[in-house]
Phi, psi and omega in degrees: 000312180297318182295320180291322177296319178296318179299314181297317179298315181296315182296317179297315181298312184289333175290323181278332184228079186292340179231067182288151174272171185298317177299327177294320176294324177295322179299332177272353181088006183292320186293338178240027185304320182259009179265151181293155180296335181294342176249014179092007180275179181274340179069027180268172184258188182297324181300316178290323179297317181291333174299316179294321178294323178297316179291325175297318177294319179301321181270358185053050182298129177257090181200160181279037184296308180296312185295326179282318182300328182288332182262328192310315182296343184260353182286159174301158187307313183295323177293322176297321177298316182292325176294311181301325180280352180081016181276329181223159172221156189232156169219144178260120177271083183251016177199180182292328178255132186240126179280162171061023179293339181279344184238332180288140181271336184232151179236136175247145178228154178267132176216104182067232182265017184224148169258128188244156168283139178257133182238141173073018180278155174263137179253127179241113179280146179251154176285122179227166179275341180267101181286344181279338179216073180297151178256157177203182177233153177258132178238127176071206181099164180237145176291129180259227183281153177287144180252308179195169181286141181291350175294347176281346187301319177299321178293320178298316180297314180300313180295321182291328177293323177295313182292324176296321178298321179289327173299316179295322177299317178296315179296318179294320179297318179293320178297320178296315178303315181293322179293318179295317179298318180295318180297332178277337183266323185285129181248142174219132182056036176078008180226152174299139182297336177294340180288344180274358180279142180283000000 
């Protein structure tokens, strides 16, 4: 019941607001969906979070939702508060290509046994075919304050793969809906093209 209500709210909101800003998502509780209530989050679990990721994928949401959601539970308390409030968003630069550099406000980098905040780096966006999650590279910058131990990275990766799978499920489901609708509307030889399917 909670998941279906959340799905309906998300679908309705994204249909009415296809390009919401980060504070608008925070107003719905999305930015802190998996964060505890003590930091202003919703205190919900992975099941509710993947519902939101599925709807984000369905709507092709262009926001740092995935990149922030994967890091937020591991950030220091004050950073979790700021994420839940919609004041900051994060991306982890854990490879040469970094997603969401055009929308995330903060960058984290891995250095030894710690994940650090990166300060003063230049962001260079690359031309990609996925407009919802453009890639870029980080140039320069200085290691700032420590965020969390790098031993959390395997858990972050596992959770992020699950949420990405649900985003893909949402995008695929929407594509299927559109294809079925088109097959019912498009006519060839006086019949809907969907009528030719076995």
